[in-house]
C-alpha positions, 0 to 999 in steps of 0.5 A: 258698665261691668254686670256685677255693677249693673246687677248692684244698681239694680238691686239698689233701685228695687230697694229704693222702690221698695222703700219708698212704694210701702212707705207712702201705701203705709201712710195712705189717708184712706186704706194704708194696709190694703194699699200696701197688699196690692202694692206688693201684689202689684210688684211681684206680677211685673216681676213675672210679667215685665210687659204689662207695665206698659200696658197697666200704667197708661190704662190706669193713669186717668182713673189713678188719683183721689186727691179729692177724697185724700187730701194729697196733692204731692203723692197720689196714688199713681204713684205707687203703680209706677213705685211697684212697676220699677221695683218688679223691673228691677228685681227681675232685672237682678234675678234673671238668668245670666243671658246665653252665650252670644248675647249681650248682657242687656238682652240685645243681640249681637246683630244690632250691636254689629250695626254702627248707625243703630249704635250711634242712634241710641247712643245719641239718645242715651246721652240727651236723656242723660243730659236731661236728666241731670238738668231735672235734677239741677233744678229740682235741687235749685227748687228745694233750696229756694223754697228753704231759705225764702220760706216765712213764718206762715209757712208749712213745714213739709208734710202729706198736705203740702200746697203748691207754694211748699217746697215738696212741690219742687218733688211733686213737679219733678217726680215724673221724669224721675219715676221714667228713669226709674223704668227706662232700663226695663223699658230699653230691655223689653224694645231690644227683645220684642218692640213690636209686641210693647208697641201693641201693649202701649197703644192698648194701654193708652186706648184703655186709658182714654176710654175710661177718662171718656166713660167718667166725662159721659158720667160727670157730664150727665149728672151735671150739665147734661150729656146734650146741653152744649149751651151751660158754661161747663168744661169736663174734667173727668178724674183729673183732680189737677184741675182744680186750680185750672190747668190742661191735665184733661186736654194734654192727656185728650190731645196725646191719646186721641191718636191712639184710638186711631190706630185702635180702629184702623188696626182691629184684627176683626169686626168685634175689635173693630165695633169696640175700637169705634165705640171708643172713637165715639165717646173719645170725640164727644169727650174731646168736643165737651172739653170746650178747650181750644188747645184740644180742637186745635193740637187734635186736629193739627195732629190728625191731618198730619197722621192721615199724611203719614198713612197715606204716604205708608199706603201709597208706598206699600207693595202691590200685595200690601196694597190689595190686603188693605181692600179684600173683599172680606174686608169690605165691612171695614170700608163701609163701617170708616165711612159711617163711623166719620159721618157719626164723628161729623154729625157730632161735631155739627151737634157740638157746636149747633146745638149750644153756644157755649164754644161759639163763646169761647171762640168770640173771646179768643183775641181777648184771650189772647191778649190776657195770655200775652200778658201772663207770659211777659209776667212769668218771663219776668221772673228771670232777672239774672244771666245765670236764672236764664241758663238754669231756672229758678227751680223746678215748682217754684212757678206758683210762689214766685209769680204770685209774690213777685207780680203785683195783683197775681197773688194766691187767693187763699192759703191753708195752715193747720196750727197744732197745739200739744196740751191744749183742749183746742188741740189743732185748728185751721187758719183760712188765708185770703188774698193779702192785698187784692180785695177782688180776689176774696171767695176765690179759694174754696175749701172742701171736703167730699160728702156721700150724695146729697138726699133731699132734706135738711142738713146741718152745719156746725162750724166753730170759728174765730177772727181777729177782726170782723170776718165773713164765710160763705158756706155751701153744701153742693152736689158737685164734681170739682169745680161746678156745681148744681144749685145747693143750699148756700149760707153766709156767717159774719164772724163778730171780733173776739180775739181769741174766743171761739164762736159757735155757728149752726146753720141750716142748709136744705139740699134740694130734689136733683132732677135728670136721673139716677146719675145726678142724684147719686153724684157726690158733693162737697161742702165749700168754705168760701172765706170772704174778708174783710180779716186777713184770716179766719179760724176754723176750730172744728166743721160738722155736717149733720144729715136729718138723722144725725149721721155726721158726713164729714171725718177729721173735722176737727183737724186733726190729722191735718188736711186729711180728707180736706181738699182746696179749689180756686174759683174762677181764678186760676192765673198763679199756678201755671205759665199756661205754656210747655216751652215757657214753663221749662225755660222758667223752671230749668233756664235755656238750657234745660229747654235746649235738651227737651227740644233736641229730644223731640228732634231726635224722637221726630226723627226715629219715627221718620227715618230711624231704626223705629220707622218700621214700626206700625206704632210710628205714625201714631206715637208722632201725631201723639207728641206732635199734639203735645207740643201743640197743646203745650203752646197754650197749656203748662204739661210738666206741672201736672205729674201724671200727664207729664209722666205720659208724655215722657212715657212717649217720648222715650218709647220714641227715642229707642223704638227700634225695628223687631229683631232678626232671628239669630243667624245660623252658625252654618248655612243651611240653604244656597243664599238664593233661597234664604233670599226668596224665602225671606221675599216670600214670607214678606208678602204673606204677612 
């Protein structure tokens, strides 16, 4: 591609990222103007310092999602971070100075271009990634077309508050790779110029993200089951709101991030940095253990075993000076500190397994759960009914709708639809559907809205309801993080058959005093509405929650702004939303072609880290362990239907594909010293390093 065409393409992509990011920010349900200003300021920062985005994006990934407060699930705040980085990077690529003579346009120094094997290696990676992108776009188009063709009378038109069965779920599922492709030119340019620096920033970013996620888990467990309660059936979710319908967003993130905690400990430059890294390792271990996820235990254990083997083999093959440097007397503290850290980590493991029985109950149920999962996988594979679907899949994001409609007994437990009535007194109302056929699923779907911390005392809940048939509605006001609640005020409502007549119901609920410290009392809560049948649906005209002083706690109580500020969650039933297997997920969405392309890219990434140009980088074994952990946890969990974890997976994959050794300085045009002296100087510099 000619330089002029490259500049034009970067300009188009910069305009696209700017327009899309600004459009999303200006429609944000909470802070449209501040987020727009922040988006543009972040873009400017990336423009000035492009190498900061591989640090900032992984660091903020676990916290940049506010769906329980906004009601958005198709787009979220992390998308603004990624689009802002893309805007800054492409603007930088458009406005940068012309490269000096003797250098390539993309910033690749000539000595790399003169090495055919290296050029062929990265050309193969580019081709494979391009083919995967083509397969991804085809699956995205197929998903959008299939959703439009299958839209029924109860379908929700495209909008900001679409659900998993709606057409925009294809965009929700597909956006992660598209965002990575937007950032790929910048990533390759940065890797060409300073791979070691970029590797350090990526490692620091993922480690920071792991610290934030682990701290969120500490706060969550302190506020709900208790830090030392390992018997209550409570599984941490941190701030991964995607787990409101099950799934393994936290599991996948922890599996991919833990190797970078090991990197932080082993590569800490001094005692203070080592202490901080050791603290990260301790809280990350607590987070992983209290996820009570068999997938996390298996993937982390396997990846760390592989990582230990790689590091030991590297140390065994190191030169004698390098070996001596590891144990030099001035750093004996590393050895003793490492021993103490390992001992504390073992104590953590024993405490979680011995002081509570929740993980023991989960392990004892493994055989039964495996049988259920095998049945689930078989039902998912039954969706592929033609050779074309086997080859190309059924389209991105279509699994929840296809599975719930095609597999008997596996329907969605509930659906939401806002009905607008312009010019009428009611204006708009929400229709809350229950399951259509399976009576056992009634009550397995919650309509939610965040409320501030609940003080001890009475609250009044006022509802406007109607139903074509007799219907029951359960109302709860709870201190609740996402899926699990502490004891709370609850009541039931019986709505009599009334046709078009609205019934106003007033309930008195009481919030009990929470024990366990200020963190439990200060935690946010939810108002929860569960439709328990037996009618097919119930209409909700308004919901109001009043504190004892008459203060209204809810926003958008009459649904005049659609589902803004409203959220939903599954309740003990998560089967229709995930296939729970990375490879079947790819097969069903993109077909055998997409699955083989991703497997080929993984093999190529592993080959680069083990024997290719990327092997020379110190981050290579940690990247390899992280990707292996993703593959292992993907054997029992879906990864790509959760955008933030999918983004991290593709970022690590692209990093592993294009990771290269540090570029040498441009050779001088005339020798300045004899070849023998140059070789001696080079050897001496390696020994010193």
